[in-house]
C-alpha positions as CSV (number, residue, x, y, z in Angstrom):
1,M,138.6,254.3,-25.7
2,K,139.9,257.8,-25.0
3,I,143.2,257.8,-23.1
4,L,145.4,260.6,-21.9
5,F,149.1,259.6,-21.2
6,I,151.2,261.7,-18.8
7,S,154.9,261.4,-18.6
8,S,158.0,263.5,-18.1
9,L,159.4,263.3,-21.6
10,Y,158.2,262.4,-25.1
11,A,159.9,262.2,-28.6
12,P,162.0,263.9,-29.7
13,H,163.2,264.2,-26.1
14,I,164.3,260.7,-25.3
15,G,165.9,260.2,-21.9
16,G,165.9,256.4,-22.0
17,G,163.8,253.3,-22.6
18,A,160.7,254.7,-20.9
19,E,160.2,257.3,-23.6
20,I,160.7,254.7,-26.3
21,I,158.2,252.3,-24.8
22,L,155.7,255.1,-24.3
23,Q,155.9,256.2,-27.9
24,R,155.5,252.6,-29.1
25,T,152.5,252.1,-26.9
26,V,150.8,255.4,-27.8
27,E,151.3,255.0,-31.5
28,G,150.3,251.4,-31.5
29,L,147.1,252.0,-29.6
30,Q,146.2,254.9,-31.9
31,Q,146.7,252.6,-34.9
32,R,144.2,250.2,-33.2
33,G,141.6,252.9,-33.1
34,C,142.0,254.3,-29.6
35,E,141.8,258.1,-29.2
36,V,145.1,259.0,-27.5
37,S,146.8,262.2,-26.4
38,V,150.0,262.8,-24.5
39,L,151.0,265.5,-21.9
40,V,154.7,266.0,-21.1
41,T,157.0,268.6,-19.7
42,G,158.9,271.0,-21.9
43,P,161.5,273.8,-21.7
44,D,159.3,276.6,-22.8
45,A,156.7,278.4,-20.7
46,G,153.0,277.8,-21.2
47,L,151.1,274.9,-22.8
48,T,151.7,274.1,-26.5
49,V,150.4,271.3,-28.7
50,E,151.9,269.6,-31.7
51,A,151.5,266.4,-33.7
52,V,154.3,263.7,-33.4
53,N,153.7,260.9,-35.9
54,G,150.1,261.8,-35.9
55,V,149.8,261.7,-32.1
56,K,148.6,264.9,-30.3
57,V,151.3,265.9,-27.8
58,Y,150.9,268.7,-25.3
59,R,154.1,270.2,-23.8
60,A,153.8,272.0,-20.5
61,G,156.5,274.5,-19.5
62,L,158.0,273.0,-16.3
63,R,157.3,275.2,-13.3
64,N,160.6,274.5,-11.5
65,F,164.0,276.0,-11.3
66,Y,165.2,274.4,-14.6
67,W,164.1,271.8,-17.1
68,H,165.6,268.5,-16.2
69,F,166.3,267.2,-19.7
70,S,169.8,268.7,-20.3
71,S,173.3,267.5,-20.9
72,Q,174.6,269.9,-18.3
73,R,174.4,268.9,-14.6
74,P,173.2,271.8,-12.5
75,G,174.9,272.6,-9.2
76,R,174.1,270.9,-5.9
77,L,172.0,273.7,-4.5
78,A,170.0,274.1,-7.7
79,R,169.3,270.3,-7.7
80,L,168.3,270.4,-4.1
81,G,165.8,273.2,-4.8
82,W,164.5,271.4,-7.8
83,H,163.8,268.2,-5.8
84,L,162.2,270.2,-2.9
85,R,159.7,271.7,-5.3
86,D,159.2,268.3,-7.0
87,R,158.1,266.7,-3.7
88,Y,154.6,268.0,-4.6
89,N,154.6,270.5,-7.5
90,G,151.1,271.8,-7.3
91,A,151.8,274.4,-9.9
92,M,151.7,271.7,-12.5
93,R,148.2,270.7,-11.7
94,S,146.6,273.4,-13.8
95,Y,148.1,271.9,-17.0
96,V,146.6,268.6,-16.1
97,K,143.2,270.2,-15.5
98,Q,143.3,272.1,-18.8
99,V,144.2,269.1,-20.9
100,I,141.7,266.8,-19.2
101,G,139.1,269.5,-20.0
102,N,140.3,269.7,-23.6
103,E,140.5,265.9,-24.3
104,Q,137.8,264.5,-22.0
105,P,139.6,261.1,-21.6
106,Q,138.0,258.0,-20.0
107,L,141.2,257.2,-18.1
108,V,144.7,258.6,-17.5
109,V,147.8,256.6,-17.8
110,C,150.8,257.9,-15.9
111,H,154.4,256.9,-16.8
112,N,157.4,258.8,-15.4
113,L,156.3,261.6,-13.1
114,S,159.6,263.4,-12.6
115,G,158.8,267.1,-13.0
116,W,155.1,266.6,-12.5
117,S,155.2,265.0,-9.1
118,V,152.4,263.0,-7.5
119,S,150.3,266.2,-7.6
120,V,149.0,264.9,-10.9
121,W,147.2,262.0,-9.1
122,D,145.3,264.5,-7.0
123,E,144.2,266.4,-10.1
124,I,143.1,263.3,-12.0
125,T,141.2,262.1,-9.0
126,A,139.5,265.5,-8.8
127,A,138.4,264.9,-12.3
128,K,136.9,261.6,-11.2
129,L,139.0,259.6,-13.7
130,P,140.7,256.2,-13.0
131,I,144.5,256.2,-12.9
132,V,146.8,253.6,-14.3
133,Q,150.4,254.0,-13.2
134,V,153.3,252.4,-15.2
135,L,156.5,251.9,-13.2
136,H,159.8,252.4,-15.1
137,D,162.0,253.4,-12.2
138,M,162.0,254.1,-8.4
139,Y,161.1,257.8,-8.6
140,L,158.3,257.3,-6.1
141,M,160.8,256.2,-3.5
142,C,163.9,258.2,-4.4
143,P,164.3,261.7,-5.9
144,S,167.1,260.4,-8.1
145,S,164.8,257.6,-9.3
146,N,167.5,255.0,-8.8
147,M,168.1,254.4,-5.1
148,F,171.8,254.5,-5.8
149,K,174.2,256.5,-3.7
150,R,177.9,256.7,-3.2
151,G,178.5,254.0,-5.7
152,Q,176.2,251.5,-4.2
153,C,172.5,250.4,-4.3
154,C,170.5,251.6,-1.3
155,Q,169.0,248.7,0.6
156,Q,166.3,251.0,2.1
157,Q,165.3,254.6,1.8
158,C,167.8,257.0,3.4
159,G,166.7,259.9,5.5
160,S,166.5,262.4,2.6
161,C,164.5,260.0,0.5
162,Q,162.1,259.5,3.4
163,T,161.7,263.3,3.7
164,F,161.3,263.9,0.0
165,R,158.8,261.1,-0.5
166,K,156.8,261.4,2.7
167,G,153.2,260.5,2.1
168,H,153.7,259.3,-1.4
169,D,152.8,255.7,-0.4
170,A,149.4,257.0,1.0
171,R,148.7,259.0,-2.1
172,S,149.3,256.0,-4.3
173,A,146.0,254.6,-2.9
174,Q,144.3,256.8,-5.6
175,V,145.8,254.6,-8.4
176,A,143.4,252.0,-9.8
177,A,145.9,249.8,-11.6
178,V,149.7,249.6,-11.4
179,V,151.9,248.1,-14.1
180,G,155.5,247.1,-13.5
181,V,157.8,246.8,-16.5
182,S,159.4,243.9,-14.5
183,R,158.2,241.9,-11.5
184,F,161.2,243.3,-9.6
185,I,160.1,246.9,-9.9
186,L,156.5,246.1,-9.0
187,E,157.3,244.1,-5.9
188,K,159.9,246.7,-4.8
189,L,157.2,249.3,-4.5
190,Q,154.5,247.0,-3.2
191,L,156.8,245.8,-0.4
192,R,157.2,249.5,0.7
193,G,153.5,249.9,1.0
194,Y,152.7,251.5,-2.3
195,F,149.6,250.8,-4.4
196,N,147.7,248.7,-1.8
197,A,144.4,249.5,-3.5
198,A,145.5,249.0,-7.1
199,S,145.2,246.0,-9.3
200,P,148.8,244.8,-10.0
201,Y,150.2,243.7,-13.4
202,V,153.5,243.0,-15.0
203,V,154.0,243.9,-18.7
204,H,157.6,243.5,-20.0
205,N,158.7,246.1,-22.5
206,A,158.6,245.0,-26.1
207,S,161.5,245.6,-28.5
208,P,160.3,244.6,-32.0
209,F,163.1,243.8,-34.5
210,T,163.2,241.9,-37.8
211,P,166.6,240.1,-38.1
212,P,168.6,240.2,-41.4
213,T,168.4,237.1,-43.6
214,A,172.0,236.2,-42.9
215,S,173.5,236.6,-39.4
216,P,177.0,238.2,-39.5
217,H,177.6,236.4,-36.2
218,Q,177.3,233.1,-37.8
219,R,180.0,234.1,-40.3
220,R,182.4,234.9,-37.5
221,Q,182.1,231.7,-35.6
222,A,184.9,229.9,-37.4
223,D,187.3,232.7,-36.8
224,L,186.4,232.9,-33.2
225,V,186.8,229.2,-32.7
226,A,190.2,229.3,-34.3
227,K,191.0,232.5,-32.3
228,K,191.9,234.3,-35.5
229,A,189.8,237.3,-34.6
230,P,189.7,239.4,-31.4
231,L,186.5,239.0,-29.4
232,R,184.4,242.2,-29.8
233,F,182.6,243.4,-26.7
234,G,180.1,246.3,-26.7
235,Y,178.2,248.5,-24.3
236,M,175.2,250.6,-25.4
237,G,173.4,252.9,-23.0
238,T,173.7,256.0,-20.9
239,L,177.3,256.7,-19.8
240,S,176.9,257.0,-16.1
241,H,178.5,255.4,-13.0
242,Q,175.4,253.6,-11.9
243,K,175.3,251.9,-15.3
244,G,178.7,250.3,-14.5
245,V,180.7,251.9,-17.4
246,G,183.7,252.5,-15.1
247,W,183.5,248.9,-13.9
248,L,183.4,247.6,-17.4
249,I,186.4,249.7,-18.5
250,E,188.5,248.6,-15.6
251,Q,187.7,244.9,-16.0
252,F,188.2,245.0,-19.8
253,Q,191.7,246.6,-19.4
254,R,192.7,243.6,-17.3
255,L,191.8,241.0,-19.8
256,P,194.7,238.7,-20.7
257,F,193.6,238.2,-24.4
258,D,193.1,240.1,-27.6
259,A,189.7,241.9,-27.5
260,T,188.0,245.2,-28.4
261,L,185.4,247.2,-26.6
262,Q,183.0,249.7,-28.2
263,I,181.1,252.0,-25.9
264,A,178.0,253.5,-27.5
265,G,175.8,256.2,-26.0
266,R,176.0,259.6,-24.3
267,G,175.9,260.9,-20.7
268,Q,176.5,264.0,-18.7
269,D,179.6,265.9,-20.0
270,A,181.5,265.4,-16.8
271,D,180.8,261.6,-16.7
272,E,181.9,261.2,-20.4
273,A,185.1,263.0,-19.6
274,T,185.8,260.7,-16.6
275,F,185.2,257.5,-18.5
276,K,187.4,258.6,-21.5
277,A,190.2,259.5,-19.1
278,L,189.9,256.1,-17.4
279,A,190.1,254.2,-20.8
280,N,193.8,254.2,-21.6
281,S,193.7,251.1,-23.9
282,P,193.7,251.7,-27.7
283,K,191.3,248.7,-27.9
284,I,188.5,250.9,-26.3
285,S,186.5,253.2,-28.5
286,F,183.7,255.6,-27.7
287,V,181.4,255.7,-30.7
288,G,178.6,258.0,-29.5
289,Y,175.0,257.4,-30.4
290,Q,174.5,254.3,-32.5
291,K,171.4,252.7,-34.0
292,P,171.0,249.2,-32.5
293,E,170.8,247.4,-35.9
294,V,174.1,248.9,-36.8
295,F,175.9,248.6,-33.5
296,Y,175.0,244.9,-32.8
297,R,176.5,243.9,-36.2
298,Q,179.8,245.2,-35.0
299,I,180.1,243.2,-31.7
300,D,180.1,239.6,-30.5
301,V,179.0,240.1,-26.9
302,A,177.0,242.8,-25.3
303,V,177.7,243.9,-21.7
304,V,175.1,245.3,-19.4
305,P,177.1,245.9,-16.2
306,S,174.6,247.9,-14.2
307,L,175.6,248.6,-10.6
308,W,172.0,249.7,-9.7
309,N,168.8,247.7,-9.7
310,E,167.9,248.1,-13.4
311,P,164.1,248.2,-13.5
312,F,164.0,246.2,-16.8
313,G,166.9,246.4,-19.2
314,M,165.6,246.9,-22.7
315,V,169.1,247.0,-24.0
316,A,169.6,243.4,-23.0
317,V,166.5,242.4,-25.0
318,E,167.6,244.3,-28.0
319,A,171.0,242.6,-27.9
320,C,169.5,239.2,-27.8
321,A,167.1,240.1,-30.6
322,H,170.1,240.7,-32.7
323,S,171.5,237.3,-31.7
324,V,174.1,238.8,-29.5
325,P,174.5,237.1,-26.1
326,V,174.7,239.3,-23.0
327,I,176.9,239.5,-19.9
328,A,174.6,241.2,-17.4
329,S,174.6,242.1,-13.8
330,R,172.5,240.1,-11.4
331,M,170.6,243.3,-10.6
332,G,167.0,244.4,-10.7
333,G,164.9,243.1,-13.6
334,L,167.9,241.9,-15.7
335,P,167.7,238.3,-14.5
336,E,164.1,238.3,-15.8
337,I,165.7,238.7,-19.3
338,I,169.2,237.1,-19.2
339,Q,169.2,233.5,-18.1
340,D,172.6,232.0,-17.4
341,P,173.7,230.0,-19.5
342,L,170.8,230.2,-22.0
343,N,171.3,233.6,-23.6
344,G,174.2,235.0,-21.7
345,L,176.1,235.0,-18.4
346,L,175.4,236.8,-15.1
347,C,177.9,238.6,-12.9
348,D,177.7,240.4,-9.6
349,P,178.9,243.9,-8.7
350,Q,179.6,242.6,-5.2
351,D,182.3,240.4,-6.8
352,P,184.0,242.9,-9.2
353,D,186.2,240.2,-10.9
354,S,183.1,238.2,-11.9
355,L,182.6,240.5,-14.9
356,G,186.1,239.9,-16.2
357,Q,185.8,236.2,-15.5
358,A,182.6,236.1,-17.6
359,M,184.4,237.8,-20.5
360,L,187.3,235.4,-20.1
361,R,185.0,232.4,-20.1
362,L,183.5,233.3,-23.4
363,H,187.0,233.8,-24.9
364,Q,188.1,230.4,-23.7
365,N,184.9,228.6,-24.8
366,P,183.9,229.8,-28.3
367,E,181.5,226.8,-28.5
368,L,179.6,228.3,-25.5
369,L,179.6,231.7,-27.2
370,A,178.2,230.1,-30.4
371,R,175.5,228.3,-28.4
372,L,174.5,231.4,-26.5
373,S,174.3,233.4,-29.8
374,G,172.2,230.7,-31.4
375,Q,169.7,230.7,-28.5
376,A,169.6,234.5,-27.8
377,R,166.9,235.6,-30.1
378,V,164.4,232.7,-29.4
379,S,164.9,233.3,-25.7
380,V,163.3,236.8,-25.9
381,A,160.8,236.0,-28.6
382,S,157.8,237.1,-26.5
383,L,159.6,240.4,-25.7
384,L,159.9,241.2,-29.4
385,N,156.1,241.0,-30.0
386,L,154.8,244.6,-29.9
387,E,151.3,243.4,-30.5
388,L,151.4,241.2,-27.5
389,M,152.5,244.1,-25.3
390,L,149.7,246.3,-26.8
391,D,147.2,243.5,-26.1
392,S,148.2,243.5,-22.5
393,Y,147.9,247.2,-22.0
394,Q,144.6,247.4,-23.9
395,S,143.2,244.6,-21.7
396,I,144.4,246.3,-18.5
397,F,142.9,249.6,-19.6
398,A,139.5,248.0,-20.5
399,Q,139.5,246.1,-17.1
400,T,140.3,249.3,-15.3
401,L,137.3,251.0,-16.9
402,L,135.1,248.1,-16.0
403,D,136.3,248.1,-12.4
404,D,135.8,251.8,-12.1
405,A,132.2,251.6,-13.5
406,A,131.4,248.8,-11.1
407,Q,132.8,250.8,-8.1
408,R,130.8,253.8,-9.1
409,N,127.7,251.7,-9.4
410,R,128.2,250.2,-5.9
411,H,128.7,253.7,-4.5
412,S,125.5,255.0,-6.1
413,L,123.5,252.0,-4.7
414,A,125.0,252.6,-1.2
415,H,124.4,256.3,-1.4
416,P,121.2,257.0,-3.4
417,V,120.4,260.5,-4.1
């Protein structure tokens, strides 16, 4: 099977979980004997090609006002101009045409389209190839990809989103199969009229992890029960308002008991400065980028306080994989991972104190904390199986090719030469 993957970014440019999952998928399928190639945007003009862990990766210079993978946030007018061009960036189609010509794939799998725009669908259709679209976010409904504005989730598209995304729902009829990384994100787009002609699937992201032979959390249980050690909370992810970092800091600093909070990750320079200024407790530390296997050994409870509708929440899976229970927002796809009170507790941004109350509950009930820790890994066992995820994608791709061949056959019978 020859497959071309198109996405916004690819390693070593990692913007979030979508890029990690894409790399795992591509490398896994190549190891299974599929012929794979990847086409992504890059900061340099023209089309270049390189090998990343043996995978052929094309990088296309973004034909827009700036490349969107940067720690510096451009000004408002620059962002507006960028999004105007990204409504339908036809200048990017020539890259797609050239790479399809080079690789001759049987189907094209699209992941994040930021920078490419939906113009790639038209070019793939022109090449008479079936399209599989994998949904990681709400880019197709919102230029910011998150439907989050003025500190709150948008219940419906605002006027600017309707303008920037006009006609995208109709264009999605070109897609043969659509995959949501959660049932939430798939249904969110379907309810808005997207992908009416596509075969729908849900494939949760896989986070493979082999646990150590001895769990450091088990060794801490006695101290936590006796309240001899402070409860260690941790956050890992992008440092942004929509991720709830400010909410977490404010709630933590109100806790009436001894605890620590480690915040791992990076964000826009201005956002990082804001959060560090907000954190006036010496018990809060910003530790920068951390490897999950190192970070989760240092905490007792992970917190995923997203204010927006998180499409999936891979960080919640990874925490559970390390036997660390999770306090998560009841938002987006997170309740598909965190089940209260099986592997963690759920809170609600509409009730701000619910986060602090969940943290207090685990302090007051160390037996509950121990039970959640003991159940965390087994609760996400199916989400730790990379081979199972690859099986699902390979099956979807094979079925898409069969459906496409059958449709072409029906068309040829109905319109004989």
